[in-house]
C-alpha positions in Angstrom: 0.0 -0.1 0.1 3.4 2.5 0.8 4.5 1.7 -3.1 1.4 2.3 -4.4 1.0 6.0 -2.7 4.7 6.5 -3.5 3.6 5.9 -7.2 0.4 8.1 -6.8 2.1 11.0 -5.4 5.6 11.1 -7.3 3.6 12.3 -10.7 1.7 15.5 -9.1 5.4 15.8 -7.3 7.0 16.0 -9.7 4.5 18.2 -12.4 4.3 20.4 -9.4 8.5 20.7 -9.3 8.7 21.2 -13.4 8.8 24.7 -14.3 6.9 25.7 -17.8 5.3 21.9 -18.0 2.4 21.8 -20.9 0.2 19.3 -22.2 0.7 19.6 -25.5 2.5 15.8 -26.2 0.4 12.5 -26.0 0.2 8.9 -26.7 1.3 8.2 -30.2 1.7 4.2 -29.9 0.3 2.2 -26.8 0.9 -1.4 -26.2 0.0 -5.0 -27.6 -1.5 -8.0 -26.7 1.0 -10.5 -25.6 0.5 -14.3 -24.8 3.9 -16.0 -23.5 4.1 -19.3 -21.8 4.9 -19.3 -17.9 8.7 -18.4 -16.8 9.4 -16.9 -20.2 9.0 -12.9 -20.4 6.5 -10.6 -22.0 7.8 -7.2 -23.4 5.3 -4.2 -24.3 6.2 -0.9 -26.4 4.4 2.7 -25.3 5.6 6.0 -28.2 5.1 9.7 -26.8 5.8 12.6 -28.5 8.4 14.8 -27.9 7.6 16.9 -24.7 6.7 14.6 -22.6 7.6 14.7 -18.6 6.7 11.4 -16.9 5.7 8.2 -18.0 4.2 5.1 -15.7 3.7 1.4 -16.6 0.8 0.0 -14.5 -0.1 -3.5 -14.2 -3.5 -4.5 -12.8 -3.5 -0.6 -12.2 -0.5 -1.0 -9.9 2.7 0.5 -11.0 5.4 -1.6 -11.3 7.9 1.0 -13.1 8.1 5.1 -14.1 10.1 7.1 -16.6 11.5 10.2 -15.5 12.1 12.8 -18.5 15.1 13.9 -16.8 16.3 11.1 -14.5 15.5 8.1 -16.8 13.5 5.0 -15.5 13.2 4.1 -11.8 12.8 0.1 -10.9 11.5 -1.1 -8.3 11.7 -5.0 -8.8 14.0 -7.0 -10.6 11.1 -8.0 -12.6 10.5 -5.1 -14.0 13.0 -3.5 -16.1 12.6 -1.2 -19.1 14.8 -0.2 -22.7 14.5 3.1 -24.2 14.6 4.6 -28.1 14.4 8.0 -28.5 14.3 10.3 -31.8 14.0 13.8 -32.5 10.1 14.0 -32.9 8.9 10.7 -30.0 10.4 8.3 -27.5 9.7 4.8 -27.0 9.5 3.0 -23.9 9.9 -0.1 -23.3 8.8 -2.6 -20.1 10.0 -6.0 -19.8 8.1 -8.1 -17.7 10.5 -11.2 -16.5 10.0 -14.8 -15.4 6.2 -14.4 -16.2 3.6 -16.4 -13.6 0.3 -17.0 -13.9 -0.8 -14.6 -11.5 0.9 -11.7 -13.9 -2.1 -12.0 -16.4 -4.4 -8.7 -16.7 -3.9 -5.0 -18.1 -1.4 -3.7 -18.6 -1.5 0.2 -19.4 0.9 3.1 -20.3 0.3 6.3 -18.7 1.8 9.6 -19.4 -0.5 11.6 -16.6 -2.6 13.3 -18.6 -6.7 13.3 -18.5 -8.1 10.8 -20.5 -4.6 10.0 -22.4 -3.6 6.7 -21.5 -3.2 3.4 -23.3 -3.3 -0.6 -22.6 -2.9 -3.7 -23.2 -3.8 -7.5 -22.0 -1.3 -9.8 -20.9 -1.7 -13.5 -20.9 0.2 -15.7 -19.2 -0.4 -19.6 -20.1 0.9 -22.8 -18.7 2.1 -25.9 -21.4 1.5 -29.2 -18.5 1.8 -32.2 -20.1 0.1 -35.1 -22.7 0.3 -38.7 -22.0 -1.0 -42.1 -23.4 -0.9 -45.1 -20.9 0.5 -47.9 -24.3 2.4 -46.4 -27.2 1.0 -49.9 -29.1 -2.0 -51.6 -29.0 -2.9 -54.7 -30.6 -6.6 -55.6 -31.7 -8.5 -57.9 -33.8 -9.7 -57.6 -37.2 -13.2 -55.7 -36.7 -13.1 -54.9 -33.2 -14.2 -51.6 -32.0 -11.2 -50.2 -29.3 -10.8 -46.7 -27.2 -7.9 -44.8 -27.2 -7.3 -42.3 -24.5 -5.4 -38.9 -24.5 -5.0 -37.5 -21.1 -3.5 -33.9 -20.5 -2.8 -32.6 -16.7 -1.6 -29.5 -15.6 -2.7 -26.9 -18.3 -3.8 -23.2 -18.2 -6.0 -22.4 -20.1 -7.6 -26.2 -20.8 -6.0 -27.1 -24.3 -7.9 -27.9 -27.6 -7.2 -31.5 -28.0 -7.4 -33.0 -31.3 -6.6 -36.5 -33.2 -4.9 -37.1 -36.2 -4.8 -40.9 -38.1 -1.9 -41.7 -40.2 -1.3 -37.8 -40.9 -5.2 -36.9 -41.4 -7.1 -35.3 -38.8 -9.9 -36.8 -37.3 -13.6 -35.8 -37.5 -14.5 -34.4 -34.1 -17.8 -36.5 -33.8 -15.3 -39.4 -33.7 -14.1 -38.7 -30.0 -15.4 -36.7 -26.8 -13.3 -34.3 -24.7 -14.0 -33.8 -20.9 -12.2 -31.0 -19.5 -12.1 -30.2 -15.2 -10.3 -27.5 -12.9 -7.3 -29.2 -11.5 -5.0 -27.9 -8.3 -3.5 -24.0 -8.5 -6.0 -22.6 -11.0 -4.9 -25.6 -14.0 -6.9 -27.5 -16.3 -6.9 -30.7 -17.3 -8.4 -32.9 -19.7 -9.4 -36.7 -21.7 -10.3 -37.0 -24.7 -11.5 -40.8 -26.0 -11.1 -41.8 -30.0 -13.4 -44.8 -30.2 -12.4 -46.0 -33.8 -12.9 -49.9 -36.0 -9.4 -50.0 -37.1 -9.2 -52.2 -40.1 -5.3 -51.9 -40.7 -3.1 -51.1 -38.9 -3.1 -46.8 -38.3 -0.8 -44.5 -36.4 -2.9 -42.4 -33.8 -1.9 -39.3 -33.0 -3.2 -36.9 -29.7 -3.0 -33.3 -30.3 -3.2 -30.5 -27.1 -2.9 -26.7 -28.2 -2.9 -23.5 -26.3 -2.0 -20.3 -28.1 1.6 -20.0 -26.2 2.4 -22.9 -27.7 4.7 -22.5 -30.9 3.5 -26.0 -32.1 1.0 -28.6 -30.5 2.2 -31.2 -28.1 1.8 -34.4 -28.9 1.6 -38.2 -27.9 1.2 -40.7 -30.4 -0.4 -44.7 -30.2 0.3 -47.4 -33.3 -2.8 -49.1 -33.3 -2.3 -53.0 -34.9 -4.4 -55.3 -36.4 -4.1 -59.1 -36.0 -5.2 -62.3 -37.2 -8.0 -63.4 -34.6 -6.9 -67.2 -35.1 -3.3 -66.6 -34.7 -2.7 -63.6 -32.3 -6.4 -63.4 -30.3 -7.1 -60.7 -27.8 -4.3 -58.3 -26.9 -4.4 -58.6 -23.2 -4.8 -62.8 -23.0 -1.5 -62.4 -25.8 0.3 -60.0 -23.7 -0.3 -61.7 -20.3 0.4 -65.2 -21.5 3.7 -63.8 -23.4 5.1 -61.9 -20.3 4.4 -65.6 -17.9 6.1 -67.7 -20.7 9.0 -65.3 -20.9 9.2 -64.6 -17.1 8.8 -68.1 -16.7 12.2 -68.8 -18.8 13.8 -66.1 -16.9 13.1 -67.7 -13.9 13.9 -71.1 -14.3 17.5 -70.1 -16.2 18.1 -68.2 -12.8 17.2 -70.8 -10.6 19.6 -73.7 -12.5 22.2 -71.2 -12.7 21.8 -70.7 -8.6 21.6 -74.2 -8.1 24.7 -74.9 -9.9 26.2 -72.2 -7.5 25.0 -73.4 -4.6 26.0 -77.3 -5.3 29.6 -75.9 -5.9 29.6 -73.8 -2.8 28.6 -76.9 -0.5 31.4 -78.8 -2.1 33.9 -76.1 -2.1 33.3 -76.3 2.0 33.2 -79.9 2.6 36.3 -80.3 0.3 38.0 -77.6 2.5 36.6 -79.2 5.7 37.9 -82.6 4.5 41.7 -80.9 4.2 41.6 -79.1 7.0 41.0 -82.7 9.4 43.2 -84.1 7.6 45.8 -81.5 8.2 45.2 -81.3 12.1 45.5 -85.1 12.3 48.8 -85.1 10.8 49.5 -82.2 13.1 48.5 -84.1 15.9 50.4 -87.0 14.7 53.6 -84.9 14.2 53.4 -83.2 17.7 52.9 -86.6 19.3 56.0 -87.9 18.4 58.3 -85.3 19.1 56.4 -85.2 22.4 57.7 -89.2 23.0 61.3 -88.4 21.1 61.5 -85.8 23.5 60.8 -87.5 26.9 62.8 -90.4 25.5 66.1 -88.7 25.3 65.1 -87.7 28.2 64.9 -90.8 30.2 68.5 -91.8 28.7 70.3 -88.8 29.7 68.7 -89.5 32.9 70.2 -93.0 33.5 73.6 -91.9 32.3 76.3 -90.3 34.7 78.3 -87.9 32.6 80.7 -87.3 35.5 81.6 -91.1 35.8 85.1 -92.0 34.0 86.0 -95.4 34.1 89.5 -97.3 35.3 91.2 -99.8 33.3 90.2 -103.0 34.8 92.8 -105.2 36.8 90.4 -108.0 37.0 89.0 -110.2 34.5 85.7 -109.8 37.2 84.5 -106.9 39.2 85.5 -106.9 42.8 82.5 -105.4 44.6 83.2 -103.0 47.3 83.6 -104.5 50.5 83.0 -102.9 53.5 86.0 -102.6 56.6 84.7 -103.2 60.2 85.0 -100.0 61.8 88.0 -99.2 63.3 88.5 -98.7 67.0 89.3 -95.3 68.7 91.5 -96.7 70.9 95.0 -96.9 70.9 96.7 -99.3 72.6 100.7 -99.3 74.2 102.5 -101.9 73.9 103.7 -103.3 76.8 107.7 -102.9 77.9 108.0 -106.2 79.0 106.6 -108.1 75.4 109.5 -108.7 73.2 108.9 -106.9 69.4 110.5 -108.0 66.5 112.6 -104.5 65.2 111.9 -105.3 61.4 107.6 -105.0 61.1 105.9 -107.2 59.5 105.0 -106.3 56.2 101.6 -108.3 54.8 101.4 -110.4 52.0 99.5 -108.5 49.3 99.2 -111.6 46.9 97.3 -113.6 49.8 95.0 -110.2 50.4 93.8 -110.4 46.7 93.0 -114.3 47.1 90.7 -114.0 50.4 88.9 -110.8 48.9 88.2 -112.6 45.8 86.9 -115.5 47.8 85.3 -113.4 50.0 83.6 -112.0 46.6 83.0 -115.1 45.4 80.7 -116.5 48.2 78.7 -113.2 48.2 78.1 -113.3 44.7 76.8 -117.5 45.2 74.7 -115.9 48.1 71.2 -115.8 47.1 69.3 -112.5 47.0 
């Protein structure tokens, strides 16, 4: 509201500040109607005679851009800009509306703030929706009547639907089109064409609005099949898909079975090989353990510090324990006669006696 007041009061302030302002100028050529697609640009031209002071562009009675002769354009929005063209006798202002939207549709006015002197045009913003047909191919029996459906969604305004068969327009009596209101002020259309094809036909559905350079189209091929061979389209299509899926699943299942068998065999082989290796390892460990224990037993029965002496006799002489010696010493009496020469024992006789004692001991049973 404040912006509107600003634009309304601005011309009067400028008119009061401009000395010698006259009203001899007028609009020579006003804007013309424009129809554009949403999102594109719309352009409008307004030409005034020389001597003009101020020019205002309005959209649906709301000022969107002002041009002052001594200052130039005053732009308040990026969506509304202008270009200027001057000559000695006239001035042309071009209003450019960027990124047009559906709610921009309405009255575009060029005003020079002169009573009864303004020019206007209309802007129509249209929306190009989608056009579709459920199938790209339709197979029917010979001499069978079928209905082909074409649907247009999200248009503004509602499109005009026409049909063509083999590049020839179809009479409007052969199809019916129903229009309905969609969301966001958009429109939908549903067209149903009824025909009894004799030969294969290429059907084209066309949707057109004024802003489109050429109609949007969707195509379907209607193929006439032999009833004795092809049968109904839906039945043939279903049976064909069932057979194809059955073959594919059979092949995939067979491949998966082979892979499963290979995996099971591989796992069994790995498990068997692992068991054999474990048994060999256990036997090897046990053998090493037995060898170690045997070495320990043999090393324990030998006396590494024993040094054998050369035998003096052919038979080993056992060690005979001697009776304990008496700790008492006797002194010979002086009256006893003793020989001056000591008595030396006969070593050979002692040896024979010891050998005899050893033999006696060996003969005694244990």
